[in-house]
N, C-alpha and C positions, 0 to 999 in steps of 0.2 A: 371505662372500668365500671363494673356493676357495683351498686351500693345496696346496703340494707335499707329496708323501707322505714326503719324506725325514725331516723333523723328527719326525713322529709315529711313524715306524718305528724311528728311532734311539732314541727314548724307550722304545718297546716292547721293543727288544732289551735295553736296559739294565735295564728293569723286569721282564724275563722273562715278558712276555705277548705277545699277537699282536693286530693290528688286522685285522678282517675286510674283505675286498673282496667286496661283494655286487653281482653284475651286475644292471643295470637293463634293462628291456624296454619300459617305457612310463611314463606319468605316475603310475599307481597304484603301480607298483613303486618309483619314485623317492621318492614321498611316504611310503610305508610305511617305507622304510629310513631316511630322514631323521628321521621322527617318532620311530622307535625309538632311533636314536642320541642324539637330544636328550633323550628321556625317561630313558635310561640313562647320560647324560653320558659317552658313548663317542666317541672319534674314529672316523671311518668312511671307507672308500674305495668310491666308486661305480665299478664296472667297466662298460665298454662294449666289446662285441666289434664287429668290422667289420660283421657281419650285423645286429646290433641297431642299429648306427649308421645303416645303410641303411634299416632298418625305421622308425626314428624320424625320417626325413626329413633325415638328415645331421647332422654334428657341430655346426654353428652352432645348429641348432634345439635340440639337447641342452644346449649351454652356456647358451642363453637360458632354457630351462626350469629347469635346476638353479639358476642364479643367481637367477632369479625366486622359486623356492621358498625358497631360503635367506633371502632378504629378507622375503618375505610371511609365512613361518612363524616368523620370528625364530630361525633356527637359529644357535646360538653355538658348537657343538662343531666341531673341525677336520674339514673335508670335502675330500677330494681327488677329482677327476674324472679317471679313468684309462682309457687305451686298453688293452684286453686283447688280447694276441696280435696286435699290429699289424704290418703290412708296413711297409716303408720309406716308401712313398708315403702310407699312411694315418697314420703317425706324424707326418709333416710337416703333413698336413691338420689333425690334432688340435692340434698346436702353434699353427698359424695360427688355429684356431677359438677357442682360449682354454681348452683342457684344462690341468690343472695337473700332470699326470703322464702318461707314455706308456710302454707296453711295446713295445720293438722285438724281435720274435721272429725272429731271424736263424738259428734252429736248422736251417733247411732248406738254408742255404748252406754251402759248404766253410768251415772255420774262418777262413781268411785273409780271405775276402769278408765273413763275419760281423763280423770285427774292424773292417774298413774302414768298413762301413756303420754299425756301432755307434758308432764314433768320430765320424762326421759328425753322427749324431743327438744325441750327448752335447754336442757343441760348440754346436749350434743351441739345444738345450733349456737348456743352462747359462746362455746369455745372457738367457733369459727366466725363470730361476728355476724351471724345470720338472724334476721328478724323472724319472729313466729307469730302467726295469727291463729287464734282458736275460735271455735264457734259454740254458742249456747242456744239451744232451741233451733230445730231444723228450719232452714229457709225453704219456702214452698216452691212449687213448680218442678220442672224436670232438669236434672243435672246429671249427665252421663247415665241416663236410664233410671235414676232414683227419683221418684215422684213424691213430693211433700206438699202439705196444704198450707204452709205459711204459719208456723207456730209462733206464739209470742213467748219470748224467753222469760225465765224466772229470774228476778232481780238478785235474789240471794245466790243462785247458781252462778250468775255473771260475776258477782263479787268474789266468789270462791275461785273461779277460774282465773280472774284478773290477778288475784293475789299470788298465783303460782309463779308469776314472772313472765307471762306472755307480753308481747309488745303491742299487739293490736287485737281488738275483740270484735267479732262479728256476732251480733245478737239479733235474733228474729223479732221483727216488730210488725209482722203481717205482710212483709215483702216476699215476692216470689221471683223465681227465675223464668225467663221467657216472656211471652206476651201476657199482659194482664187481662183477665176477663172483664166483661162489661159491668158485672155486679161486684167488683172488688171494693171492699169497704174503705180502703185507704190505710195509711201508716198509723200505727199507734204511738202518737207523740207523747202521750202521758207516760207510757212505759219507757220510751226512749229517754225522757227527762229523768226518770228514776234511775235507769241504768247509768246514765251519764254522771249523776251525782254519786252513785255508789262506787263507780270505777275511776273517777277523776284522778289523775290527768290522762288516763289512757285514751288514745285515739280509737274511735269506734268506726265500724265498717258497715256500709249499706250494700248488701248483695242485691242483684236484680234491679240495676239502675235503669234498664230499658222500660219506658212506658210510665215511669213515675212522673207526675206533672212537675213542672219547673218550680212552682211555689212550694211544693212539698219537699223537693230536693233542698231548696234554700233554707227551709225551716229545719230540716234534719241537720244541715251543716251548722246552723246556729246553736243546735243542741249537742254538738260534739262529734258529729260524723265527719271524719277526716279522710276517708277512703271510700270511693264509690265504684262498684264493679259494673262494667258495661261489656256486653258480649253480643246479645241477640241483635241489638240495633245496628251494629257494624255489619253483621251477617246479612241483615235485611237490605241495607243500602248497597252493599257489595253485589248481592245477587240481582237486585233490581237494575243496577247499571249494566251488568254483564248481559242480562236478559235483553235490555233495550238495544245494545250493540248488535246482538245476534238477530233480534227481530227486525232490525233495520237493514239486515243483510250486509253489514259492513265486513263481516268475516269472509264474504264472497268477493270483495273488491280488492284487486291487486294481491298484496301479501297480508291482507287483513286476517288471515287464519293463523298468523304467527301468535303463539300463546301470549307473548309479551303485549301484543296489540289487543288481543281478546280481553286480557285481564286489566289493562290500563284504566278503562273507565271505572272498574270496581275499586281499584286502588285510590283513584281521585275521590270516589264516594266515601271510602273509609276515612280519608283525610278530612273531608268536609264534616263527617259525623264526629270525629275525634275533636276537631276544632270547636264545633258547637258545644260539645260536652265540657271541654276545658274552660271555655268562656263561662258556661253556666256554673261550673264548680268553683271558679275564681282562681284557678292555678296559673293563669297566663302571667308571664313575667316574674314568677315566683321561684325560678330555678337558682337564683344567686343566694 
């Protein structure tokens, strides 16, 4: 059964670890992440972007697939199904479809409109026990075609949004989606510390977890980051493993062309990446 992300993240903040949000793109992705979470006894958040939602035939299809897997695979660790960077319309669609958590990204609106829309989403989600993530200060990089430069969030705006009753807050601290450029100046821990104090005890989110050095991740967790989003890293390891399989001509041997065989190395690569991240974030063994 899917659960809200609120309880797992409140526990994570108190325990000074973070729960990984791993974005899913298809059946293989979902299966690999759920298997790894179960094996490591770790809570997990499955993230779905609007683009991936469309690719996987809509949110109802995804809810059916994830609920089916939890049942068939005997998954007992807490699993949240979360809309990543959702618009107002898509947050409502996901709530209707049976997601257990949504992110309403109102960062593109003026702050007053962001507040109004966030309030409406909170009210509707709260009635169904669904957790809500809000964002202040656009996260840099590219996310479904939207390119941002990694803004640093305003502490007062964070305080304002946090006070509306959201469960989780994503604040830009110079982090970006995708690969980090060589001249990236690093995370703004001074700002993170201020945001943490202003919004305590709210769990904070770090978007763009791919490519942030391990020591920075650990420092961010010590300052109140309880949810870290990983997407690009799984995609890179998946494609590298599938590429190797084909380049070695294994798809030409026997029934090596069977899609289940072609994708199998990619699935193992995702599992290895997720395991590495769960160990780094400190969520291993924290499902109870």
